[in-house]
N, C-alpha and C positions, 0 to 999 in steps of 0.2 A: 059381224064387225060392230064393236061397241062405239057409241058416239056420246060424248059427254056434253050435254046441253049447256052446262055452266062454264065450259072452257071457252075463253076468248082468244082467238088466234092472233089478235093484234097486241095482246099483253106482252108476249115475248119480245116483239119488235120494239114496243115502247120501253121495256126494261133495258134492252140493248142500247137504244138511243140515249137513255138517261145515263147509263154507265159510261158511254163514250163521252158525253158532255161533262161528266164528273172527272174524267181523266184529262187533266189539263197538261199541256206541253210545258216542260220546265222553262223558266225564263232564261233568256240569253241575250247576247249583244249588249247594247248600252244600258238597258234596264238592269241587267245583272251587275254591270260595272258600277252603276249608281248605288245599288244596295251594298256592294262590297266597300265602295269608297265611303259611304256613310258610316260603316262600322269603323273603318280606319280613321276617318276624320274625328269621329266621336272619341276614339281611344286617345288620339293625339291631343284632342281638346282637353280631356281630363288631365293628361300629363302637363299640358300648358297651364291649366288652372292651378295645379299644384306648384308649378314653378313660379307663377305670379304671386301666390300666397307666401312662398318662401322669400321672394324678392321684397315684398312689402314688409314682412317681418324684419328683414335685414335693414331696410331703409328706416324703420321706426327706431332702431337702435344705433343708427349711424351717429358719428361724431357731429356736433353742431356746426363744426367748421366745414364739413363735407356737404357738397351740393346735392340736394334731393329734388329731382324734377317734379315730384308729386306735391311740392310746396310752392310751385310757380304761381298758382292762384288757389283761392280757398277751396273750391269744389273739386280740384283735380284728384285728390285722394278718394273722395266719395264716388266720383264718376268711375274711377279705375276699379274700385271695389264692385260697383254695380255691373260693370262690363264683365268682370271676372265671374260674378254669380250667374249672369245670363249665359255666358259661354259654358259654364258648368252644366246648367240645365239643358241647354241645347245639345251638348255633347252626349248626355244621357239619352235624350230623345233620338238623336242620330243613331246611336247604337241599337236602341229598341226598334226603330224604324227599319234599319238595315237588316236586322235579324228576322223580323217578321216579314220583310219584303222577300228575303231568300226563301222563306217558307210559303210564299205566295198568299199571304194573308192581306185582305183588302185594307185592314187597319194599318198595316205597315206601309202600303202604297199611299194612303191618305196622310200618314204621318210624314213621309218623305216629302210629299207635296206641300204640306203646311210649313214644315221646317224650311224648305227651300224658299218659299215666298217671304217668310220672315227674315231669313238671312240676306235676302236681296236688299232689304232696307237697313238691317242692323249692320251689315258689313260696311256700307257706306259711312254710317255714323261712327263706327268704331275706327275705321281707317282715318277719317277726318280728325277725330279727337287725338289719336296718337301721333299723327303727322304734325298737327299744330303744336302738341306738347313737345315733340322732338325739336321742332323749329325754334320754339321759344327757349329751349334748353341749350341751344348752340352757344350763345354768348356766355352764359355762366359756366358752361363746361370748358370753353376755351380759356376763360379767366382762371379757373381752378387748375387746369392742366399746365398753364404757363407758370403759375406760382409753385407748383409741385416739381416741375422739371428743373434740373440744374441749368445754369446759364449756358446758352449755346454759343459756340465760337462763331465769329463772323463768317458768313457764307454757309453756315449750317442749315439744316432743315427748319423750316418755319413750322413750329409746333401748332400754332393757331390754325394755320392753313390746313395742316394734316387732319386736325380734329374736325374742322369745318367740312372738309371733303368727306371724311368718314361718316359724319352724321347726315349729310345730304345723301350719301349712298344708302344709308339705312332707310331714310324717308322714301327714296326712290324704290328700293326693294320692297318696302311695305306696300306701296301703291301697286307695284307690279303683281305681287301675290294677291292683293285684294281684287284686282281686275280678273285674274285667273279664277279665283274663287267665285266671283260674281258671275262669270261666264258659265262655270260649272253648275251653280245653283239655278241660274236661269234656264239652262238646258234641262236640268232635272225637273224643274217645275213644269216646263212646257211638255216634256215627255210624259210625265205622270199625270198630266191633265187630259191626255188623249184617251178616248174611250177604248181604242185598240189596246193601249197599255193596261188600262184598268181591267179589261176583260180577262187578263192573264191571272188576276188575283180573285180569290173567293173569300 
């Protein structure tokens, strides 16, 4: 019987243990949902940025008699452009983070965590700005709509009231969406800050 003195009987066990540790279970549950949602939100964000750019270009070429909400105060246009640029950058980072997260890369998990904590602050500021802008635009919008609409018969619908109701509905919807997004980003940040979650990524 031949005996190899250089053979280590524990090497096979160590190699097997190392192979088992390298084979990570695929992510699932809320962690996977967050990764997928980041890709979806990033894609929608890029489309939204394109829409904002088109809207701003249209507003720049509007007739001087038409009301432009971005002229309500001097910095409104600059702030809107800044928000659009930030949203564009964040959207790209969300897509990258979501894709890397699905591949179980630690860089993807960290990116999701950092973007989430940033959006917790940014979403509040963005919602506050556009809510204030829409509120300040109610009066001028009603005035313009009243001038453009033909004279209403007595007992007809109050155009000003309809416009006011519509704009308040838009402000309310904006706040509701912001609250939902805030809850999502907060949950994402807390989840991806746990060591148990980060252990699924390498």
